[in-house]
C-alpha positions as a Markdown table, in Angstrom:
| # | Residue | x | y | z |
|---|---|---|---|---|
| 1 | Met | -14.4 | 50.7 | -64.7 |
| 2 | Ala | -14.6 | 52.0 | -68.3 |
| 3 | Lys | -17.0 | 54.7 | -67.2 |
| 4 | Arg | -14.6 | 55.8 | -64.4 |
| 5 | Arg | -11.8 | 56.1 | -66.9 |
| 6 | Asp | -14.0 | 58.3 | -69.2 |
| 7 | Arg | -14.6 | 60.7 | -66.3 |
| 8 | Arg | -10.9 | 61.3 | -66.1 |
| 9 | Leu | -10.9 | 63.1 | -69.5 |
| 10 | Ala | -10.1 | 66.8 | -69.6 |
| 11 | Pro | -13.0 | 69.3 | -69.4 |
| 12 | Gly | -14.4 | 70.3 | -72.8 |
| 13 | Ser | -13.5 | 67.0 | -74.4 |
| 14 | Asn | -15.9 | 65.9 | -77.1 |
| 15 | Arg | -15.2 | 62.2 | -76.4 |
| 16 | Ser | -18.4 | 61.6 | -74.5 |
| 17 | Lys | -20.4 | 63.5 | -77.0 |
| 18 | Glu | -19.0 | 61.5 | -79.9 |
| 19 | Ile | -19.9 | 58.2 | -78.2 |
| 20 | Val | -23.6 | 59.1 | -78.0 |
| 21 | Glu | -24.1 | 60.7 | -81.4 |
| 22 | Pro | -26.2 | 58.7 | -84.0 |
| 23 | Ser | -24.1 | 56.2 | -85.9 |
| 24 | Thr | -23.1 | 56.8 | -89.5 |
| 25 | Glu | -22.2 | 53.9 | -91.9 |
| 26 | Gln | -18.5 | 54.6 | -91.2 |
| 27 | Asp | -19.2 | 54.6 | -87.5 |
| 28 | Gln | -20.9 | 51.2 | -87.9 |
| 29 | Leu | -17.9 | 49.8 | -89.7 |
| 30 | Gly | -15.6 | 51.3 | -87.0 |
| 31 | Asn | -17.8 | 49.8 | -84.3 |
| 32 | Ser | -17.7 | 46.4 | -86.1 |
| 33 | Ala | -13.9 | 46.5 | -86.3 |
| 34 | Ser | -13.8 | 47.6 | -82.6 |
| 35 | Ser | -16.1 | 44.7 | -81.7 |
| 36 | Asp | -13.9 | 42.3 | -83.6 |
| 37 | Arg | -10.9 | 43.6 | -81.7 |
| 38 | Arg | -12.7 | 43.1 | -78.4 |
| 39 | Leu | -13.5 | 39.5 | -79.3 |
| 40 | Ile | -9.8 | 38.9 | -80.3 |
| 41 | Ile | -8.7 | 40.5 | -77.0 |
| 42 | Ile | -11.2 | 38.4 | -75.0 |
| 43 | Phe | -10.0 | 35.3 | -76.8 |
| 44 | Val | -6.4 | 36.0 | -76.1 |
| 45 | Ile | -7.1 | 36.8 | -72.4 |
| 46 | Phe | -9.3 | 33.8 | -71.7 |
| 47 | Phe | -7.7 | 31.1 | -73.9 |
| 48 | Ile | -4.0 | 32.1 | -73.9 |
| 49 | Val | -3.1 | 34.6 | -71.2 |
| 50 | Ser | -5.1 | 33.1 | -68.4 |
| 51 | Pro | -3.9 | 29.5 | -68.8 |
| 52 | Ala | -0.4 | 30.8 | -69.1 |
| 53 | Ile | -0.7 | 32.8 | -65.9 |
| 54 | Ser | -2.3 | 29.7 | -64.2 |
| 55 | Val | 0.7 | 27.5 | -65.3 |
| 56 | Leu | 3.1 | 30.2 | -64.1 |
| 57 | Val | 1.5 | 30.4 | -60.7 |
| 58 | Tyr | 1.3 | 26.6 | -60.3 |
| 59 | Arg | 5.0 | 26.4 | -61.1 |
| 60 | Ile | 5.9 | 29.1 | -58.6 |
| 61 | Ile | 3.9 | 27.4 | -55.8 |
| 62 | Tyr | 4.7 | 23.7 | -56.5 |
| 63 | Ser | 8.0 | 23.7 | -58.3 |
| 64 | Pro | 11.0 | 22.4 | -56.3 |
| 65 | Pro | 13.2 | 25.0 | -54.7 |
| 66 | Pro | 16.3 | 26.1 | -56.5 |
| 67 | Ile | 19.1 | 23.5 | -56.2 |
| 68 | Pro | 21.4 | 24.7 | -53.3 |
| 69 | Met | 24.8 | 25.4 | -54.8 |
| 70 | Asp | 26.5 | 24.4 | -51.6 |
| 71 | Ser | 24.6 | 21.1 | -51.2 |
| 72 | Phe | 26.8 | 18.1 | -51.7 |
| 73 | Val | 24.0 | 15.7 | -52.6 |
| 74 | Phe | 22.7 | 18.0 | -55.4 |
| 75 | Gln | 26.1 | 18.9 | -56.7 |
| 76 | Gly | 26.9 | 15.2 | -56.9 |
| 77 | Gly | 23.7 | 14.3 | -58.7 |
| 78 | Leu | 22.7 | 11.8 | -55.9 |
| 79 | Val | 19.1 | 12.8 | -55.6 |
| 80 | Lys | 17.6 | 10.5 | -58.2 |
| 81 | Ala | 15.5 | 7.4 | -58.8 |
| 82 | Asp | 18.2 | 5.2 | -60.4 |
| 83 | Val | 20.5 | 5.1 | -57.4 |
| 84 | Asn | 22.8 | 2.1 | -56.9 |
| 85 | Tyr | 24.0 | 0.4 | -53.8 |
| 86 | Gln | 27.6 | 1.4 | -54.4 |
| 87 | Glu | 26.8 | 5.1 | -54.5 |
| 88 | Ile | 25.1 | 4.9 | -51.2 |
| 89 | Leu | 28.0 | 3.0 | -49.6 |
| 90 | Thr | 30.5 | 5.5 | -50.9 |
| 91 | Glu | 28.6 | 8.7 | -50.4 |
| 92 | Asn | 26.3 | 8.3 | -47.3 |
| 93 | Ser | 28.8 | 9.6 | -44.7 |
| 94 | Lys | 29.5 | 12.9 | -46.7 |
| 95 | Ala | 27.7 | 16.2 | -46.3 |
| 96 | Ser | 28.3 | 19.8 | -47.2 |
| 97 | Glu | 30.8 | 21.7 | -45.1 |
| 98 | Asn | 28.3 | 24.4 | -44.4 |
| 99 | Thr | 26.1 | 22.6 | -41.8 |
| 100 | Ser | 24.3 | 25.7 | -40.7 |
| 101 | Arg | 22.6 | 26.5 | -44.0 |
| 102 | Arg | 18.9 | 25.6 | -44.0 |
| 103 | His | 17.3 | 24.5 | -47.3 |
| 104 | Phe | 14.0 | 23.6 | -45.6 |
| 105 | Thr | 13.0 | 26.9 | -44.0 |
| 106 | Asn | 9.7 | 25.8 | -42.4 |
| 107 | Pro | 9.7 | 24.6 | -38.8 |
| 108 | Ala | 11.7 | 21.4 | -38.3 |
| 109 | Leu | 11.6 | 19.1 | -35.3 |
| 110 | Ala | 14.0 | 16.3 | -34.6 |
| 111 | Tyr | 13.5 | 13.4 | -32.1 |
| 112 | Ile | 16.5 | 12.0 | -30.3 |
| 113 | Thr | 16.4 | 8.7 | -28.4 |
| 114 | Pro | 18.7 | 7.7 | -25.5 |
| 115 | Trp | 19.1 | 4.1 | -26.9 |
| 116 | Asn | 20.6 | 5.5 | -30.1 |
| 117 | Ser | 23.5 | 7.8 | -29.0 |
| 118 | Lys | 24.4 | 8.8 | -32.6 |
| 119 | Gly | 21.4 | 11.1 | -32.5 |
| 120 | Tyr | 22.9 | 13.3 | -29.7 |
| 121 | Glu | 26.0 | 13.9 | -31.9 |
| 122 | Leu | 24.0 | 14.6 | -35.0 |
| 123 | Ala | 21.8 | 17.1 | -33.0 |
| 124 | Lys | 24.9 | 19.1 | -32.1 |
| 125 | Arg | 26.4 | 18.8 | -35.6 |
| 126 | Phe | 23.3 | 19.8 | -37.5 |
| 127 | Asn | 21.7 | 21.9 | -34.8 |
| 128 | Ser | 21.0 | 24.8 | -37.1 |
| 129 | Lys | 19.0 | 22.6 | -39.4 |
| 130 | Phe | 16.2 | 22.3 | -36.8 |
| 131 | Thr | 14.0 | 24.7 | -34.9 |
| 132 | His | 13.0 | 22.1 | -32.2 |
| 133 | Leu | 14.9 | 19.2 | -30.7 |
| 134 | Ser | 12.9 | 16.6 | -28.7 |
| 135 | Pro | 14.9 | 14.1 | -26.6 |
| 136 | Ile | 12.8 | 11.1 | -25.6 |
| 137 | Trp | 13.2 | 11.3 | -21.8 |
| 138 | Tyr | 10.0 | 11.4 | -19.7 |
| 139 | Asp | 7.0 | 9.4 | -18.8 |
| 140 | Leu | 4.1 | 10.7 | -16.6 |
| 141 | Lys | 2.7 | 7.7 | -14.7 |
| 142 | Ser | 0.1 | 6.8 | -12.1 |
| 143 | Gln | 1.6 | 5.9 | -8.7 |
| 144 | Gly | -1.2 | 4.7 | -6.5 |
| 145 | Thr | -3.7 | 7.6 | -6.3 |
| 146 | Ser | -1.0 | 10.1 | -7.3 |
| 147 | Leu | 1.3 | 10.8 | -10.2 |
| 148 | Ile | 5.0 | 10.7 | -10.8 |
| 149 | Leu | 7.1 | 12.2 | -13.6 |
| 150 | Glu | 9.9 | 9.7 | -14.5 |
| 151 | Gly | 12.9 | 10.4 | -16.7 |
| 152 | Arg | 15.2 | 13.0 | -15.2 |
| 153 | His | 17.9 | 10.5 | -15.1 |
| 154 | Asn | 17.9 | 10.5 | -18.9 |
| 155 | Ala | 18.4 | 14.2 | -19.1 |
| 156 | Asp | 21.8 | 15.4 | -20.3 |
| 157 | Thr | 22.3 | 19.0 | -19.1 |
| 158 | Gly | 25.8 | 19.1 | -20.6 |
| 159 | Trp | 24.5 | 18.2 | -24.0 |
| 160 | Ile | 21.8 | 20.9 | -23.7 |
| 161 | Ser | 24.5 | 23.5 | -22.9 |
| 162 | Glu | 26.4 | 22.5 | -26.0 |
| 163 | Leu | 23.3 | 22.8 | -28.1 |
| 164 | Arg | 22.7 | 26.3 | -26.7 |
| 165 | Arg | 26.2 | 27.4 | -27.7 |
| 166 | Ser | 26.0 | 25.9 | -31.2 |
| 167 | Gly | 22.6 | 26.9 | -32.4 |
| 168 | Asp | 19.1 | 28.3 | -31.8 |
| 169 | Ala | 17.0 | 25.2 | -31.7 |
| 170 | Leu | 14.5 | 24.9 | -28.8 |
| 171 | Val | 14.8 | 21.9 | -26.5 |
| 172 | Leu | 11.4 | 20.3 | -25.8 |
| 173 | Pro | 11.7 | 16.8 | -24.2 |
| 174 | Arg | 8.9 | 14.4 | -25.0 |
| 175 | Val | 6.6 | 13.4 | -22.2 |
| 176 | Val | 4.5 | 10.3 | -22.7 |
| 177 | Leu | 1.3 | 10.5 | -20.6 |
| 178 | Glu | 0.8 | 6.9 | -19.2 |
| 179 | Ala | -1.4 | 7.7 | -16.3 |
| 180 | Phe | -4.7 | 5.8 | -16.3 |
| 181 | Pro | -6.9 | 8.1 | -18.3 |
| 182 | Ala | -10.3 | 7.2 | -16.8 |
| 183 | Glu | -9.0 | 8.3 | -13.4 |
| 184 | Phe | -6.6 | 11.0 | -14.5 |
| 185 | Leu | -9.0 | 13.0 | -16.7 |
| 186 | Thr | -12.0 | 12.9 | -14.3 |
| 187 | Lys | -10.1 | 14.1 | -11.3 |
| 188 | Lys | -9.2 | 17.8 | -11.4 |
| 189 | Lys | -6.5 | 17.4 | -8.7 |
| 190 | Gln | -4.7 | 14.9 | -10.9 |
| 191 | Arg | -4.8 | 17.1 | -14.0 |
| 192 | Asn | -3.5 | 20.1 | -12.0 |
| 193 | Lys | -0.8 | 17.9 | -10.4 |
| 194 | Ala | 0.3 | 16.7 | -13.9 |
| 195 | Ile | 0.5 | 20.3 | -15.2 |
| 196 | Asn | 2.4 | 21.4 | -12.1 |
| 197 | Leu | 4.9 | 18.5 | -12.5 |
| 198 | Ile | 5.6 | 19.3 | -16.1 |
| 199 | Val | 5.9 | 23.1 | -15.8 |
| 200 | Thr | 8.1 | 22.7 | -12.7 |
| 201 | Glu | 10.4 | 20.3 | -14.5 |
| 202 | Cys | 10.7 | 22.6 | -17.5 |
| 203 | Lys | 11.7 | 25.5 | -15.2 |
| 204 | Asp | 14.1 | 23.5 | -13.1 |
| 205 | Met | 15.9 | 21.9 | -16.1 |
| 206 | Gly | 15.9 | 24.9 | -18.4 |
| 207 | Tyr | 13.7 | 23.5 | -21.1 |
| 208 | Asp | 11.8 | 25.5 | -23.7 |
| 209 | Gly | 8.6 | 23.5 | -23.3 |
| 210 | Ile | 7.6 | 19.9 | -24.0 |
| 211 | Val | 6.3 | 17.5 | -26.7 |
| 212 | Leu | 3.3 | 15.7 | -25.2 |
| 213 | Glu | 2.2 | 12.2 | -26.4 |
| 214 | Ser | -1.2 | 11.0 | -25.1 |
| 215 | Trp | -3.8 | 10.7 | -27.8 |
| 216 | Ser | -2.8 | 7.2 | -29.1 |
| 217 | Arg | -2.8 | 5.9 | -25.5 |
| 218 | Trp | -6.2 | 7.5 | -24.8 |
| 219 | Ala | -7.5 | 5.9 | -28.0 |
| 220 | Ala | -6.1 | 2.5 | -26.9 |
| 221 | Tyr | -8.1 | 2.8 | -23.6 |
| 222 | Gly | -11.2 | 3.5 | -25.6 |
| 223 | Ile | -12.1 | 6.8 | -23.8 |
| 224 | Leu | -12.2 | 9.0 | -26.9 |
| 225 | His | -15.5 | 7.4 | -28.0 |
| 226 | Asp | -17.1 | 9.0 | -25.0 |
| 227 | Pro | -18.0 | 12.7 | -25.8 |
| 228 | Thr | -17.6 | 13.7 | -22.1 |
| 229 | Met | -14.2 | 12.1 | -21.8 |
| 230 | Arg | -13.0 | 13.4 | -25.1 |
| 231 | Asn | -13.9 | 16.9 | -24.0 |
| 232 | Leu | -12.0 | 16.5 | -20.8 |
| 233 | Ala | -9.0 | 15.3 | -22.8 |
| 234 | Leu | -9.1 | 18.4 | -25.0 |
| 235 | Gln | -9.5 | 20.6 | -21.9 |
| 236 | Phe | -6.5 | 19.1 | -20.3 |
| 237 | Ile | -4.3 | 19.8 | -23.3 |
| 238 | Lys | -5.6 | 23.4 | -23.5 |
| 239 | Gln | -4.9 | 23.9 | -19.8 |
| 240 | Leu | -1.4 | 22.5 | -20.1 |
| 241 | Gly | -0.7 | 24.7 | -23.2 |
| 242 | His | -1.8 | 27.9 | -21.4 |
| 243 | Ala | 0.2 | 27.0 | -18.3 |
| 244 | Leu | 3.4 | 26.6 | -20.4 |
| 245 | His | 2.6 | 29.8 | -22.3 |
| 246 | Ser | 2.5 | 31.7 | -19.0 |
| 247 | Glu | 6.2 | 30.8 | -18.4 |
| 248 | Ser | 9.3 | 32.2 | -20.2 |
| 249 | Ser | 11.5 | 30.0 | -22.3 |
| 250 | Ala | 14.9 | 29.1 | -20.8 |
| 251 | Lys | 16.5 | 30.3 | -24.0 |
| 252 | Asn | 14.8 | 33.7 | -24.3 |
| 253 | Asp | 12.9 | 35.6 | -21.6 |
| 254 | Lys | 10.7 | 37.2 | -24.2 |
| 255 | Gln | 9.6 | 33.9 | -25.6 |
| 256 | Arg | 7.0 | 31.7 | -24.0 |
| 257 | Met | 7.4 | 28.0 | -23.3 |
| 258 | Gln | 5.9 | 25.8 | -26.1 |
| 259 | Leu | 3.7 | 22.8 | -26.3 |
| 260 | Val | 3.9 | 20.4 | -29.3 |
| 261 | Tyr | 1.3 | 17.7 | -29.3 |
| 262 | Val | 1.7 | 14.3 | -31.0 |
| 263 | Ile | -1.1 | 13.1 | -33.2 |
| 264 | Gly | -1.5 | 10.0 | -35.3 |
| 265 | Pro | -2.8 | 9.5 | -38.9 |
| 266 | Pro | -6.2 | 8.0 | -39.5 |
| 267 | His | -6.3 | 4.3 | -40.2 |
| 268 | Ser | -9.3 | 4.4 | -42.6 |
| 269 | Glu | -10.6 | 6.6 | -45.4 |
| 270 | Lys | -12.9 | 8.4 | -43.0 |
| 271 | Leu | -12.1 | 9.7 | -39.6 |
| 272 | Gln | -13.3 | 7.5 | -36.8 |
| 273 | Lys | -14.5 | 8.7 | -33.4 |
| 274 | His | -11.1 | 8.1 | -31.8 |
| 275 | Asp | -9.1 | 9.9 | -34.6 |
| 276 | Phe | -7.7 | 13.3 | -34.2 |
| 277 | Gly | -9.5 | 15.5 | -36.7 |
| 278 | Leu | -10.1 | 18.9 | -38.1 |
| 279 | Glu | -12.4 | 20.1 | -35.2 |
| 280 | Asp | -9.8 | 18.9 | -32.6 |
| 281 | Leu | -7.1 | 20.9 | -34.5 |
| 282 | Arg | -9.2 | 24.0 | -34.4 |
| 283 | Ser | -10.1 | 23.5 | -30.8 |
| 284 | Leu | -6.5 | 23.3 | -29.7 |
| 285 | Ser | -4.9 | 25.8 | -32.1 |
| 286 | Asn | -4.6 | 28.6 | -29.6 |
| 287 | Ala | -3.1 | 26.4 | -26.8 |
| 288 | Val | -0.8 | 24.2 | -28.9 |
| 289 | Asp | 2.2 | 25.5 | -30.8 |
| 290 | Gly | 2.6 | 22.6 | -33.1 |
| 291 | Phe | 1.2 | 19.1 | -33.9 |
| 292 | Ser | 3.7 | 16.3 | -34.6 |
| 293 | Leu | 1.9 | 14.2 | -37.2 |
| 294 | Met | 3.1 | 10.6 | -37.2 |
| 295 | Thr | 2.9 | 9.9 | -41.0 |
| 296 | Tyr | 5.0 | 6.7 | -40.9 |
| 297 | Asp | 4.5 | 3.0 | -39.9 |
| 298 | Phe | 2.1 | 2.5 | -42.8 |
| 299 | Ser | 3.2 | -1.1 | -43.2 |
| 300 | Ser | 3.9 | -3.9 | -40.7 |
| 301 | Pro | 5.3 | -7.5 | -40.7 |
| 302 | Gln | 1.7 | -8.7 | -41.1 |
| 303 | Asn | 1.2 | -6.3 | -44.1 |
| 304 | Pro | 4.6 | -5.7 | -45.7 |
| 305 | Gly | 5.1 | -2.6 | -47.9 |
| 306 | Pro | 6.4 | 0.9 | -48.0 |
| 307 | Asn | 7.1 | 2.9 | -44.8 |
| 308 | Ala | 5.0 | 6.0 | -45.7 |
| 309 | Pro | 3.5 | 6.1 | -49.2 |
| 310 | Leu | 3.5 | 9.7 | -50.5 |
| 311 | Lys | -0.2 | 9.5 | -51.7 |
| 312 | Trp | -1.2 | 8.3 | -48.2 |
| 313 | Ile | 0.7 | 11.3 | -46.7 |
| 314 | His | -1.2 | 13.7 | -49.0 |
| 315 | Phe | -4.5 | 12.0 | -48.2 |
| 316 | Thr | -3.8 | 12.3 | -44.4 |
| 317 | Leu | -3.1 | 16.0 | -44.7 |
| 318 | Gln | -6.2 | 16.5 | -46.8 |
| 319 | Leu | -8.3 | 14.7 | -44.3 |
| 320 | Leu | -6.8 | 16.8 | -41.4 |
| 321 | Leu | -6.7 | 20.2 | -43.1 |
| 322 | Gly | -9.4 | 20.0 | -45.7 |
| 323 | Thr | -9.4 | 20.9 | -49.3 |
| 324 | Thr | -8.1 | 24.1 | -50.9 |
| 325 | Gly | -9.8 | 27.2 | -49.5 |
| 326 | Asn | -10.7 | 25.5 | -46.3 |
| 327 | Ser | -10.1 | 27.8 | -43.3 |
| 328 | Ala | -8.1 | 25.0 | -41.6 |
| 329 | Arg | -5.4 | 25.4 | -44.2 |
| 330 | Ser | -4.4 | 28.5 | -42.3 |
| 331 | Leu | -3.3 | 26.1 | -39.5 |
| 332 | Ala | -1.0 | 24.1 | -41.8 |
| 333 | His | 2.0 | 25.9 | -40.5 |
| 334 | Lys | 1.5 | 24.2 | -37.1 |
| 335 | Ile | 1.7 | 20.7 | -38.5 |
| 336 | Phe | 5.1 | 19.0 | -38.2 |
| 337 | Leu | 4.8 | 16.4 | -41.0 |
| 338 | Gly | 6.4 | 13.1 | -39.9 |
| 339 | Ile | 9.3 | 11.8 | -41.9 |
| 340 | Asn | 11.0 | 8.5 | -41.0 |
| 341 | Phe | 14.7 | 8.2 | -41.0 |
| 342 | Tyr | 14.4 | 4.4 | -40.3 |
| 343 | Gly | 13.4 | 1.6 | -42.6 |
| 344 | Asn | 11.9 | -1.9 | -42.5 |
| 345 | Asp | 13.2 | -5.3 | -43.4 |
| 346 | Phe | 10.2 | -7.6 | -44.0 |
| 347 | Val | 10.1 | -11.3 | -44.5 |
| 348 | Ile | 7.9 | -11.9 | -47.6 |
| 349 | Ala | 8.5 | -15.6 | -48.4 |
| 350 | Gly | 9.2 | -18.5 | -46.3 |
| 351 | Gly | 7.6 | -17.1 | -43.2 |
| 352 | Met | 6.4 | -13.8 | -41.7 |
| 353 | Gly | 8.3 | -11.3 | -39.6 |
| 354 | Gly | 10.9 | -8.6 | -39.8 |
| 355 | Gly | 10.9 | -5.1 | -38.4 |
| 356 | Ala | 12.6 | -1.7 | -38.2 |
| 357 | Ile | 16.2 | -1.2 | -39.3 |
| 358 | Ile | 18.4 | 1.9 | -38.9 |
| 359 | Gly | 21.2 | 3.3 | -41.1 |
| 360 | Arg | 24.0 | 0.9 | -40.0 |
| 361 | Asp | 21.8 | -2.1 | -40.6 |
| 362 | Tyr | 20.8 | -0.9 | -44.0 |
| 363 | Leu | 24.4 | -0.3 | -45.0 |
| 364 | Ser | 25.4 | -3.8 | -43.8 |
| 365 | Leu | 22.7 | -5.3 | -46.0 |
| 366 | Leu | 23.8 | -3.3 | -49.0 |
| 367 | Glu | 27.4 | -4.4 | -48.5 |
| 368 | Lys | 26.6 | -8.0 | -48.0 |
| 369 | His | 23.9 | -8.5 | -50.7 |
| 370 | Lys | 24.8 | -5.9 | -53.3 |
| 371 | Pro | 21.1 | -5.6 | -54.3 |
| 372 | Val | 19.5 | -3.8 | -57.2 |
| 373 | Leu | 17.5 | -0.9 | -55.8 |
| 374 | Gln | 14.1 | -0.3 | -57.3 |
| 375 | Trp | 12.0 | 2.9 | -57.3 |
| 376 | Glu | 8.3 | 2.5 | -56.7 |
| 377 | Lys | 6.4 | 5.5 | -58.1 |
| 378 | Asn | 3.1 | 5.1 | -56.3 |
| 379 | Ser | 4.7 | 5.2 | -52.8 |
| 380 | Ala | 7.7 | 7.3 | -53.9 |
| 381 | Glu | 10.1 | 5.0 | -52.1 |
| 382 | His | 13.2 | 2.9 | -52.9 |
| 383 | Phe | 13.3 | -0.8 | -52.0 |
| 384 | Phe | 15.2 | -4.0 | -52.7 |
| 385 | Phe | 14.9 | -7.8 | -52.3 |
| 386 | Tyr | 17.4 | -10.2 | -50.9 |
| 387 | Ser | 17.5 | -13.8 | -49.6 |
| 388 | Asp | 19.1 | -14.5 | -46.3 |
| 389 | Asp | 21.4 | -17.4 | -45.3 |
| 390 | Asn | 18.3 | -19.6 | -44.9 |
| 391 | Ser | 17.1 | -18.8 | -48.4 |
| 392 | Ile | 14.2 | -16.8 | -46.9 |
| 393 | Lys | 13.2 | -13.8 | -49.1 |
| 394 | His | 13.1 | -10.3 | -47.7 |
| 395 | Ala | 12.0 | -6.9 | -48.9 |
| 396 | Val | 13.7 | -3.8 | -47.5 |
| 397 | Phe | 12.2 | -0.3 | -47.6 |
| 398 | Tyr | 14.5 | 2.5 | -46.4 |
| 399 | Pro | 14.5 | 6.2 | -47.0 |
| 400 | Ser | 16.6 | 7.6 | -49.9 |
| 401 | Leu | 17.6 | 11.2 | -50.8 |
| 402 | Leu | 14.8 | 11.2 | -53.5 |
| 403 | Ser | 12.1 | 9.9 | -51.2 |
| 404 | Ile | 13.0 | 12.4 | -48.5 |
| 405 | Ser | 13.2 | 15.3 | -51.0 |
| 406 | Met | 9.7 | 14.5 | -52.3 |
| 407 | Arg | 8.3 | 14.5 | -48.8 |
| 408 | Leu | 9.9 | 17.9 | -48.1 |
| 409 | Lys | 8.3 | 19.2 | -51.3 |
| 410 | Glu | 4.9 | 17.9 | -50.1 |
| 411 | Ala | 5.4 | 19.7 | -46.8 |
| 412 | Arg | 6.3 | 22.9 | -48.6 |
| 413 | Ala | 3.3 | 22.7 | -50.8 |
| 414 | Trp | 1.0 | 22.6 | -47.8 |
| 415 | Gly | 3.0 | 25.1 | -45.8 |
| 416 | Cys | 3.8 | 22.5 | -43.1 |
| 417 | Gly | 6.9 | 21.9 | -41.0 |
| 418 | Ile | 8.5 | 18.5 | -40.5 |
| 419 | Ser | 9.3 | 16.1 | -37.6 |
| 420 | Val | 12.0 | 13.5 | -38.1 |
| 421 | Trp | 11.8 | 10.2 | -36.2 |
| 422 | Glu | 14.6 | 9.9 | -35.4 |
| 423 | Ile | 17.8 | 11.6 | -36.4 |
| 424 | Gly | 20.2 | 8.9 | -35.1 |
| 425 | Gln | 18.6 | 6.3 | -37.5 |
| 426 | Gly | 19.3 | 8.1 | -40.7 |
| 427 | Leu | 22.4 | 8.5 | -43.0 |
| 428 | Asp | 24.6 | 11.6 | -42.7 |
| 429 | Tyr | 23.9 | 12.9 | -46.1 |
| 430 | Phe | 20.2 | 13.1 | -45.5 |
| 431 | Tyr | 20.8 | 16.3 | -43.6 |
| 432 | Asp | 22.1 | 18.0 | -46.7 |
| 433 | Leu | 18.4 | 18.2 | -47.8 |
| 434 | Leu | 17.3 | 20.0 | -44.7 |
């Protein structure tokens, strides 16, 4: 590069000639000083400037987004580790007046369940916070030697019409594939029948596509250990995706119907044969518009603990997408990172048991027991202990503003979207973070 700059000198210049003339003592001193200056410049660049630039770049990429000035939870200083139960009871039902402002700008999917009607109201209220809404309505089942798509009785067309008027979120009902896989996947007529049922239902009901759940059920049947069956499973998903992409969305004639596919996290440090992995992600990337990653349910009554430790979430993404520089990182935008809006109440002494709790249960426990909430750094979750009326000790893990905020930050760092299970189970002020 230095030589190229020299060639830009004006014609007749003696600069090049001076450079090649024999050195005099003064020249040698000048060259020595010049060499010292070069060494100083090199030192400054490599030991001061470069690290400073690296720190700046890191802060730009990984620093939290600016605090939204219209966000109630940030203005009130509620996103913190040392939260107390009284603050939650007092503030949980409040949210910013501007419900259309999105603070998390990556794709965001929300699940809504028929058995928790609050989710329907919240979907309308916070419609603009989400890009995709997935009501839990359908099951595709075996019926003798044929198939049947059950669930239209759950569909609420009036609710969908209200959503269309109030926001731009796509409506993609979830379909659980419960058909017997050994028979379903090996018979071309059944696969074609399934695709026809799904696409026809989307067209008849004015959906924008579907969310399909089948991988965990196929794994439970043990068919994913067989390379031939696994390949047939992937081929079916591709075929369904292409069939949906060939149809226009109900919301926009220029937009194609979408397929979001549900995938589970690995249950060990290395991917097992039945796990959905990097090669599966690459294989389906052209046919699937998004992958709903279920990064929750880490603990259970048999193994009480946090709902979704942040380090585990990071490890799961790393296992699925690879390390920095891996080509699969370019597919991160298709991942909807799972965030739970429910919690768990576990029995930890005097027996074993417990299970999931939703927002109203959590608030009732806070009001009754007035517990001291603790922040667990490793999992990045809040929890508390209490003893019930029978003196049995419990541990309660439930999302907090800080725990959700940190998971949103993790999603941003990877370039992922999010998927919330499910919005009727959370507290109203959670949506101020989205």
